[in-house]
N, C-alpha and C positions, 0 to 999 in steps of 0.2 A: 432576438433582442435589437432594439434599434441603437443607433449611434448614441443618441441622448441618453438613453437608459444605462448604456454601458459607461459612458463617461461619467453620469451623475453617480452611479454605484462605485466606480473607481474613486472618485473625488469625495465620495460621501456628501453630495450636494442634496439638500431636502426640499430645496424651492421649486415649486411645480411650474413656476413662471419663466423658467431658464431653458432654452433649446440649444441644440448645437447642429450643424451642418455636417455633411459627410465626409468633409475634410477639415476638421476644427484645429488641427494641431499644427504649429509652426515653430521653428527654432529661430529665436532672435538673440541678438547680442544686448544684454542689458547689463550697464555698468562693468563692461568688460568680460562678462561671463556669458557663454551660450546657455540660454534658457528654453524650456518646453513651454509654449504658450497656447492655452486653448482659448479659441474665440466662440462666443456664444451670443444669444439673442435674448433680450428681456422681452416677454410677451404681453406687458402690460403698461398702460399709460400711467407714468407718475403724476401724482396729484400736486398743484401749486400752492405755495404758502399765501393765504389771502392778504397778508401784509405786506410782504417783499416781492412775491412772484418766485421765489426760489423753489426749485423743484425737490421734493422730499424722496 
C-alpha cells in the first residue's frame, strides 16, 4: 500500500486529487501546542472566477 493510500485511509480522505510524499508528517507548534501536520499536494488546477479572478 502506498503512503498516499495509507494516509488517506487513516484520515478518511475521499478526494482522489490529493497525494502525499514519502515523509509528509511533521510536528509543529500551533498556538502553543505540539501538533502533527500532514503535508500533501493537490493534483489539479483550480478554476478562477470570471468576475473577480479568485480561485475556487
